[in-house]
C-alpha positions in Angstrom: -7.0 -19.3 24.3 -4.4 -19.8 21.3 -6.9 -19.5 18.4 -7.6 -16.1 20.2 -4.2 -15.4 19.5 -3.9 -16.6 16.2 -6.8 -14.6 15.1 -5.3 -11.3 16.2 -2.0 -11.9 14.8 -3.3 -13.0 11.5 -5.0 -9.2 11.9 -1.6 -7.6 13.1 0.2 -9.2 9.6 -3.0 -8.1 7.8 -2.7 -4.4 9.1 1.4 -5.0 8.3 1.2 -5.9 4.6 -1.5 -3.1 3.9 0.2 -0.3 5.2 3.4 -1.8 3.7 1.4 -2.0 0.5 -0.2 1.3 0.9 3.7 2.6 1.4 4.6 0.7 -2.2 1.8 2.0 -3.6 2.3 5.9 -3.0 6.3 5.5 -4.1 5.7 4.0 -7.3 2.1 5.5 -8.0 3.5 9.4 -7.4 5.9 9.7 -9.7 3.5 7.8 -12.0 0.8 10.2 -11.3 3.5 12.9 -12.1 4.5 11.5 -15.4 0.8 11.0 -16.9 0.3 14.7 -15.8 3.3 15.9 -17.7 2.9 13.8 -20.9 -0.9 15.3 -20.6 0.5 18.9 -20.4 2.7 18.0 -23.2 -0.1 17.5 -25.8 
């Protein structure tokens, strides 16, 4: 029973971490992508 609880907790932590990482990637990725587009069109 304890092993099952540990497994579900690990899965939950993984989902939380993935969600957090996605938010970070989007937060930093969108401005970076826009910056690249601006530089590209300025050429």
